[in-house]
C-alpha positions as CSV (number, residue, x, y, z in Angstrom):
1,M,-32.5,-10.5,-25.9
2,N,-32.7,-8.8,-22.6
3,S,-34.5,-5.5,-21.8
4,K,-31.3,-3.4,-21.6
5,K,-30.3,-4.5,-25.1
6,I,-33.7,-3.7,-26.5
7,F,-33.6,-0.3,-24.8
8,S,-30.2,0.4,-26.3
9,I,-31.4,-0.5,-29.8
10,L,-34.5,1.8,-29.4
11,T,-32.3,4.6,-28.0
12,A,-29.9,4.3,-30.9
13,S,-32.8,4.4,-33.4
14,A,-34.2,7.5,-31.8
15,M,-30.7,9.2,-31.9
16,S,-30.5,8.3,-35.5
17,A,-33.8,9.9,-36.3
18,T,-32.7,13.1,-34.5
19,L,-29.5,13.3,-36.4
20,L,-31.2,12.8,-39.7
21,A,-33.6,15.6,-39.0
22,G,-30.9,18.0,-37.7
23,C,-28.7,17.4,-40.7
24,G,-31.5,17.9,-43.2
25,G,-31.6,14.3,-44.1
26,S,-34.0,12.9,-46.6
27,S,-37.0,13.3,-44.3
28,S,-38.4,12.6,-40.9
29,S,-40.4,9.7,-42.6
30,A,-37.1,8.0,-43.4
31,A,-36.0,8.4,-39.8
32,A,-39.4,7.0,-38.6
33,T,-39.0,4.0,-41.0
34,S,-35.5,3.3,-39.6
35,A,-36.7,3.6,-36.0
36,A,-39.7,1.4,-36.7
37,A,-37.5,-1.2,-38.4
38,A,-35.1,-1.3,-35.4
39,S,-38.1,-1.5,-33.0
40,S,-39.6,-4.3,-35.0
41,A,-36.3,-6.2,-35.0
42,A,-35.9,-5.8,-31.3
43,T,-39.4,-6.9,-30.6
44,A,-39.0,-9.9,-32.9
45,A,-35.7,-10.8,-31.1
46,A,-37.3,-10.5,-27.7
47,A,-40.3,-12.6,-28.9
48,E,-37.9,-15.2,-30.2
49,A,-36.0,-15.4,-26.9
50,T,-39.2,-15.7,-25.0
51,G,-40.4,-18.4,-27.4
52,N,-37.3,-20.5,-26.8
53,A,-37.6,-20.1,-23.0
54,A,-41.3,-21.1,-23.2
55,K,-40.7,-24.3,-25.3
56,P,-41.4,-27.7,-23.7
57,L,-38.4,-29.0,-21.7
58,V,-38.0,-32.4,-20.1
59,W,-35.1,-33.2,-17.8
60,F,-34.5,-36.9,-17.8
61,N,-32.3,-39.5,-16.1
62,R,-30.5,-36.9,-14.0
63,Q,-32.7,-34.8,-11.9
64,P,-31.7,-31.2,-11.4
65,S,-30.4,-31.1,-7.8
66,N,-27.6,-30.2,-5.5
67,S,-25.0,-33.0,-5.9
68,S,-23.9,-32.6,-2.3
69,T,-27.2,-32.6,-0.4
70,G,-29.6,-34.0,-3.0
71,E,-31.9,-31.0,-2.6
72,L,-33.9,-30.6,-5.8
73,D,-33.3,-27.6,-8.0
74,M,-36.9,-26.3,-8.2
75,T,-35.9,-23.3,-10.3
76,A,-34.9,-25.8,-13.1
77,L,-37.9,-28.0,-12.5
78,N,-40.2,-24.9,-12.8
79,W,-38.3,-23.4,-15.7
80,N,-41.6,-22.9,-17.5
81,K,-45.1,-24.3,-17.4
82,D,-44.1,-27.1,-19.8
83,T,-41.1,-28.3,-17.8
84,Y,-41.0,-31.7,-16.2
85,Y,-38.6,-34.4,-15.0
86,V,-38.7,-38.1,-16.1
87,G,-36.7,-40.7,-14.3
88,F,-37.4,-43.5,-11.9
89,D,-38.1,-43.9,-8.2
90,A,-34.5,-44.0,-7.0
91,N,-35.3,-44.8,-3.4
92,Q,-37.8,-47.5,-4.2
93,G,-35.3,-49.1,-6.6
94,A,-32.4,-48.8,-4.1
95,E,-34.5,-50.5,-1.4
96,L,-35.4,-53.2,-3.9
97,Q,-31.8,-53.8,-4.8
98,G,-30.6,-53.9,-1.2
99,Q,-33.4,-56.4,-0.3
100,M,-32.5,-58.5,-3.3
101,V,-28.9,-58.8,-2.1
102,A,-30.0,-59.5,1.5
103,D,-32.5,-62.2,0.4
104,Y,-29.9,-63.9,-1.7
105,I,-27.4,-64.0,1.2
106,T,-30.1,-65.4,3.5
107,S,-31.3,-68.1,1.1
108,H,-27.8,-69.3,0.1
109,G,-26.6,-69.9,3.6
110,A,-23.1,-70.9,4.7
111,E,-22.0,-71.6,1.1
112,L,-21.4,-67.9,0.7
113,D,-18.7,-67.7,3.4
114,R,-16.0,-68.9,1.0
115,N,-13.1,-68.9,3.5
116,G,-15.2,-69.9,6.6
117,D,-14.2,-66.8,8.6
118,G,-17.8,-66.1,9.8
119,I,-17.8,-62.9,7.7
120,I,-19.9,-62.3,4.6
121,G,-17.7,-59.8,2.9
122,Y,-18.9,-57.7,0.0
123,V,-17.4,-55.1,-2.3
124,L,-19.3,-52.2,-3.8
125,A,-18.8,-50.3,-7.0
126,I,-20.1,-46.7,-6.6
127,G,-21.0,-44.9,-9.8
128,D,-20.8,-41.2,-9.0
129,I,-20.6,-39.9,-5.4
130,G,-22.5,-36.8,-6.5
131,H,-25.3,-38.5,-8.3
132,N,-28.7,-38.9,-6.6
133,D,-29.3,-42.4,-8.0
134,S,-25.8,-43.6,-7.1
135,I,-26.2,-42.2,-3.5
136,A,-29.6,-43.9,-3.2
137,R,-28.3,-47.3,-4.3
138,T,-25.3,-47.2,-2.0
139,R,-27.7,-46.3,0.9
140,G,-30.1,-49.0,-0.1
141,V,-27.5,-51.7,-0.1
142,R,-26.0,-50.6,3.2
143,S,-29.4,-50.2,4.9
144,A,-30.5,-53.7,3.8
145,L,-27.3,-55.4,4.9
146,G,-27.1,-53.5,8.2
147,T,-23.8,-51.8,7.4
148,A,-25.3,-48.3,7.2
149,V,-24.3,-45.4,9.5
150,D,-26.0,-42.0,9.6
151,D,-24.4,-38.7,8.9
152,A,-25.8,-35.2,8.6
153,N,-27.5,-36.0,5.3
154,G,-28.9,-39.4,6.3
155,V,-27.2,-42.7,5.6
156,N,-23.6,-42.1,4.8
157,A,-23.0,-42.9,1.1
158,Q,-19.2,-42.2,0.9
159,P,-16.8,-44.8,-0.3
160,V,-14.7,-46.6,2.3
161,G,-11.6,-47.3,0.2
162,T,-10.6,-50.6,1.9
163,N,-12.2,-51.8,5.1
164,V,-11.0,-55.3,5.6
165,D,-10.6,-54.8,9.4
166,G,-14.0,-53.2,9.8
167,S,-12.5,-49.9,11.1
168,S,-14.1,-47.5,8.6
169,T,-16.4,-44.8,10.0
170,N,-18.4,-44.6,6.8
171,V,-19.9,-48.0,7.5
172,Q,-20.3,-50.5,10.3
173,D,-20.4,-54.2,10.5
174,G,-23.9,-55.7,10.1
175,S,-25.1,-59.2,11.0
176,I,-27.4,-61.7,9.4
177,E,-28.6,-65.1,10.7
178,I,-28.4,-68.0,8.3
179,D,-29.7,-71.4,9.4
180,G,-29.2,-70.6,13.0
181,T,-25.7,-69.2,12.6
182,T,-25.1,-65.4,12.9
183,Y,-22.6,-64.0,10.4
184,V,-20.9,-60.6,10.3
185,V,-21.7,-58.7,7.1
186,R,-18.8,-56.3,6.2
187,E,-18.2,-53.9,3.3
188,L,-14.6,-54.9,2.5
189,A,-14.1,-52.2,-0.1
190,S,-15.8,-49.5,-2.2
191,Q,-14.8,-46.7,-4.4
192,E,-16.2,-44.2,-7.0
193,M,-15.6,-45.7,-10.4
194,K,-14.1,-42.6,-12.0
195,N,-11.5,-42.7,-14.7
196,S,-8.5,-40.4,-15.2
197,A,-10.5,-38.3,-17.7
198,G,-13.2,-37.6,-15.2
199,A,-16.0,-39.9,-16.5
200,T,-17.9,-41.6,-13.7
201,W,-19.8,-45.0,-13.7
202,D,-16.8,-46.2,-15.6
203,A,-16.9,-49.9,-16.4
204,A,-13.1,-50.2,-17.2
205,T,-12.3,-48.7,-13.8
206,A,-14.6,-51.2,-12.1
207,G,-12.9,-54.1,-13.9
208,N,-9.5,-52.9,-12.7
209,A,-10.8,-52.3,-9.2
210,I,-12.0,-55.9,-8.8
211,G,-8.7,-57.1,-9.9
212,T,-6.9,-55.1,-7.3
213,W,-9.3,-56.1,-4.6
214,A,-9.1,-59.8,-5.5
215,S,-5.3,-59.7,-5.4
216,S,-5.4,-58.1,-1.9
217,F,-8.2,-60.1,-0.2
218,G,-9.8,-62.3,-2.8
219,D,-11.1,-65.2,-0.7
220,Q,-12.7,-62.7,1.7
221,I,-15.0,-61.4,-1.1
222,D,-18.3,-63.3,-0.9
223,V,-20.6,-60.9,-2.8
224,V,-20.0,-58.2,-5.5
225,V,-22.5,-55.3,-5.7
226,S,-22.5,-52.5,-8.3
227,N,-24.5,-49.3,-8.7
228,N,-25.2,-50.3,-12.3
229,D,-24.8,-53.2,-14.7
230,G,-22.1,-51.6,-16.8
231,M,-19.7,-51.8,-13.8
232,G,-21.2,-55.0,-12.5
233,M,-20.6,-56.8,-15.8
234,A,-17.1,-55.5,-16.0
235,M,-16.4,-57.1,-12.5
236,F,-18.3,-60.2,-13.3
237,N,-16.4,-60.9,-16.5
238,A,-13.0,-59.9,-15.0
239,W,-13.2,-62.0,-11.9
240,S,-16.4,-63.0,-10.2
241,K,-17.8,-65.3,-12.9
242,E,-14.7,-67.5,-12.9
243,N,-14.7,-67.5,-9.1
244,N,-18.4,-68.2,-8.7
245,V,-19.0,-65.1,-6.6
246,P,-22.6,-63.7,-6.9
247,T,-22.7,-60.3,-8.6
248,F,-25.5,-57.8,-8.5
249,G,-26.1,-54.8,-10.7
250,Y,-28.8,-52.3,-11.6
251,D,-30.5,-51.4,-15.0
252,A,-31.4,-54.8,-16.4
253,N,-29.2,-54.2,-19.5
254,S,-29.7,-57.0,-22.0
255,D,-26.1,-58.4,-21.5
256,A,-26.5,-58.4,-17.7
257,V,-29.9,-60.2,-17.9
258,A,-28.5,-62.8,-20.3
259,A,-25.6,-63.3,-17.9
260,I,-28.0,-64.4,-15.1
261,A,-28.0,-67.8,-16.9
262,D,-24.2,-67.9,-16.3
263,G,-24.2,-66.9,-12.6
264,Y,-24.8,-63.1,-12.6
265,A,-27.0,-63.0,-9.5
266,G,-29.5,-60.2,-10.2
267,T,-30.3,-56.7,-11.4
268,I,-33.0,-54.1,-11.2
269,S,-35.1,-53.1,-14.1
270,Q,-35.9,-49.4,-13.8
271,H,-38.6,-49.8,-16.4
272,A,-36.5,-48.1,-19.1
273,D,-39.3,-48.7,-21.6
274,V,-41.7,-46.6,-19.5
275,Q,-39.1,-43.9,-18.9
276,A,-38.2,-43.5,-22.6
277,Y,-41.9,-43.3,-23.4
278,L,-42.6,-40.7,-20.7
279,T,-39.6,-38.7,-21.8
280,L,-41.0,-38.1,-25.3
281,R,-44.7,-38.4,-24.4
282,V,-44.6,-35.5,-22.0
283,L,-43.0,-33.4,-24.7
284,R,-45.6,-34.6,-27.2
285,N,-48.5,-33.6,-24.9
286,C,-47.0,-30.1,-24.3
287,L,-46.4,-29.6,-28.0
288,D,-50.0,-30.6,-28.8
289,G,-51.4,-28.5,-26.0
290,V,-53.4,-31.4,-24.5
291,D,-53.7,-32.5,-20.9
292,I,-50.3,-33.7,-19.6
293,N,-51.9,-37.0,-18.6
294,T,-52.9,-37.9,-22.2
295,G,-51.5,-41.3,-23.1
296,I,-50.2,-41.6,-19.5
297,S,-52.9,-42.0,-16.9
298,V,-55.7,-41.3,-19.5
299,A,-55.8,-43.3,-22.7
300,D,-55.2,-41.3,-25.9
301,D,-57.1,-41.8,-29.2
302,A,-54.6,-44.6,-30.2
303,G,-55.2,-46.5,-26.9
304,N,-51.9,-45.8,-25.2
305,V,-52.1,-45.7,-21.4
306,L,-50.0,-46.5,-18.4
307,T,-51.1,-47.7,-14.9
308,E,-50.3,-45.2,-12.2
309,G,-49.0,-46.9,-9.1
310,T,-47.7,-49.9,-11.1
311,D,-45.9,-48.5,-14.1
312,Y,-45.1,-45.1,-12.7
313,E,-45.9,-42.4,-10.1
314,Y,-46.2,-38.7,-10.5
315,N,-45.1,-36.1,-7.9
316,A,-46.8,-32.8,-8.6
317,D,-44.7,-30.8,-6.2
318,Q,-41.6,-32.0,-7.9
319,R,-43.1,-31.9,-11.4
320,S,-41.6,-35.4,-11.8
321,F,-42.7,-38.6,-13.4
322,Y,-41.0,-41.7,-11.8
323,A,-41.1,-45.1,-13.4
324,L,-41.3,-48.0,-10.8
325,N,-38.6,-50.7,-10.6
326,L,-38.7,-54.5,-10.8
327,A,-36.2,-57.0,-9.5
328,V,-34.7,-59.3,-12.1
329,T,-33.3,-62.7,-10.8
330,A,-33.0,-66.3,-11.9
331,D,-36.7,-66.7,-11.3
332,N,-37.9,-64.2,-14.0
333,Y,-34.9,-63.1,-16.1
334,Q,-36.2,-64.6,-19.3
335,D,-39.0,-62.0,-19.3
336,F,-36.4,-59.3,-19.5
337,L,-33.9,-60.6,-22.1
338,D,-34.5,-57.8,-24.6
339,A,-34.4,-54.5,-22.8
340,T,-35.1,-52.5,-26.0
341,V,-38.7,-53.7,-26.6
342,T,-41.3,-51.0,-26.3
343,Y,-43.9,-51.4,-23.5
344,K,-47.0,-53.0,-25.0
345,P,-49.6,-50.8,-23.3
346,V,-48.0,-47.7,-25.0
347,S,-46.8,-49.0,-28.4
348,N,-49.6,-47.6,-30.6
349,Q,-48.9,-45.1,-33.4
350,L,-50.2,-41.6,-33.0
351,D,-52.2,-39.9,-35.8
352,A,-50.0,-37.5,-37.7
353,G,-53.1,-35.3,-38.3
354,T,-53.6,-34.5,-34.7
355,S,-50.0,-34.9,-33.6
356,P,-47.9,-33.5,-36.5
357,T,-44.1,-34.0,-36.7
358,K,-42.2,-31.7,-34.3
359,K,-38.4,-31.4,-33.9
360,V,-36.8,-32.2,-30.6
361,W,-33.2,-31.7,-29.4
362,L,-32.2,-34.5,-27.0
363,D,-28.8,-35.2,-25.4
364,I,-27.3,-38.3,-23.8
365,Y,-24.9,-37.2,-21.1
366,N,-22.4,-39.9,-22.0
367,A,-22.5,-41.7,-25.3
368,A,-20.4,-44.5,-23.8
369,D,-22.8,-45.2,-20.9
370,N,-24.0,-48.8,-21.4
371,F,-27.5,-48.3,-20.1
372,L,-28.2,-45.1,-22.0
373,S,-26.6,-46.1,-25.3
374,A,-27.6,-49.8,-25.3
375,T,-31.0,-49.6,-23.7
376,Y,-32.5,-46.0,-23.3
377,Q,-31.6,-44.5,-26.7
378,P,-32.8,-47.6,-28.8
379,L,-36.1,-47.3,-26.9
380,L,-36.3,-43.5,-27.5
381,E,-35.6,-44.2,-31.2
382,K,-38.6,-46.5,-31.4
383,Y,-40.9,-44.2,-29.4
384,D,-40.0,-41.1,-31.5
385,D,-41.5,-42.8,-34.5
386,L,-44.7,-43.8,-32.7
387,L,-45.1,-40.2,-31.3
388,N,-44.2,-38.4,-34.6
389,L,-41.2,-36.7,-33.2
390,D,-38.1,-35.9,-35.2
391,V,-35.4,-36.2,-32.6
392,E,-31.8,-35.1,-33.0
393,Y,-29.7,-37.2,-30.6
394,I,-26.5,-35.6,-29.1
395,G,-24.0,-37.8,-27.4
396,G,-21.8,-36.3,-24.7
397,D,-18.5,-37.4,-23.2
398,G,-19.7,-37.9,-19.6
399,Q,-17.1,-35.4,-18.4
400,T,-18.0,-31.8,-19.3
401,E,-21.3,-30.0,-19.8
402,S,-19.7,-27.9,-22.6
403,N,-19.2,-30.9,-24.8
404,I,-23.0,-31.0,-25.0
405,T,-24.0,-27.3,-24.7
406,N,-21.7,-26.3,-27.5
407,R,-24.0,-28.2,-29.8
408,L,-27.1,-26.3,-28.9
409,G,-26.0,-23.2,-30.8
410,N,-29.3,-22.6,-32.5
411,P,-32.3,-23.5,-30.2
412,D,-34.6,-21.7,-32.6
413,Q,-34.8,-24.7,-35.0
414,Y,-36.2,-27.0,-32.3
415,D,-39.7,-27.2,-30.9
416,A,-38.8,-28.9,-27.6
417,F,-35.8,-30.1,-25.6
418,A,-34.9,-33.2,-23.6
419,I,-31.9,-32.8,-21.4
420,N,-29.7,-35.3,-19.7
421,M,-27.0,-33.4,-17.7
422,V,-23.5,-34.4,-16.9
423,K,-23.8,-33.0,-13.4
424,T,-27.0,-32.5,-11.6
425,D,-26.0,-29.0,-10.4
426,N,-25.6,-27.6,-13.9
427,A,-29.2,-27.0,-15.2
428,A,-28.4,-23.3,-15.7
429,S,-25.8,-24.3,-18.3
430,Y,-28.7,-25.3,-20.5
431,T,-31.5,-22.9,-19.6
432,S,-29.1,-20.0,-20.1
433,L,-29.0,-21.0,-23.8
434,L,-32.8,-20.8,-23.9
435,Q,-33.1,-17.2,-22.5
């Protein structure tokens, strides 16, 4: 409750007391009791609002930021002393993905140039043009393949539509030398995979897109690249598997990792097991009032501990924990076949005596998102038991913030919050409910 409302309640109580005295009411003590009750209610309401605003809050998966410039929303990241972000190092992962694609092209030589035109043509499925991770991945691929051009915000990450003739100003032709022969590298086509309802990272849209591209310039497509495995697998199953065209994704979803045995060329593990653990571990530490690094860089009483610099990095200025990424290819994919296994160094049960059960409200921005629903949430559900957290999972539609915020009608019943926004600009849609 804000100060103006509290003032109006107290003023109304004082007026009530004056009227009772002037009219010969039962007594001034009754008026005093009424005023005290109103004052107590206002104070309690104010304390309650302050309490919600002070509860631990973790933003995860989508970092509060300006979707146009990528500038971090430090107001949201500093919402209170127990506010943090948990995600992964998007730039490190993007560079890793781009290098994985470049290395594959170099090592597979002239066999990739399917029509012998001297051009290694690739198509790119862009997840969400306003999402930091998607922007980073587009930039990483273009930078590694030499097709990047700079704009006012760095490497241009906008889709090209179709670019068969190499005339797009959003990219340029790159070049790569294979066995003494120099090939042109060209981004033939790219688009944001957004469906008619507004959901981005849409697998069905990607599956339709590869069909359209293949009909228009199929034998010119030598490589398929996707900003995530959901879209990558849709294109792989719809076209590239049958045509033996290497396809690269991101997320190391179990189905994508398994598909490497059938020709899916590679993906990136964003250490979802570490991310899921950190999402809930940070809340657990804040709720217990212990050092934030407990069970993270410093072993807890159960022996849980991560290795900073290998498993994750922490940026104090950004109040952000970033899991580090790993490339998954034909060389090591068997180690990643089940993406929902908890990470062994942090799989020990906490003592309920020192870490009693607390209730957490957690939303998934899009219940249909393959990575979040098939990998991240199953991991969260395993870690919530290990960390003695009673988590209520809310699935959004991936289109509107209100589809999620409408289900946070009574924040008083929760001890902490974990928020996965639909749009990175919209942190205030959630914090306003905690005022």
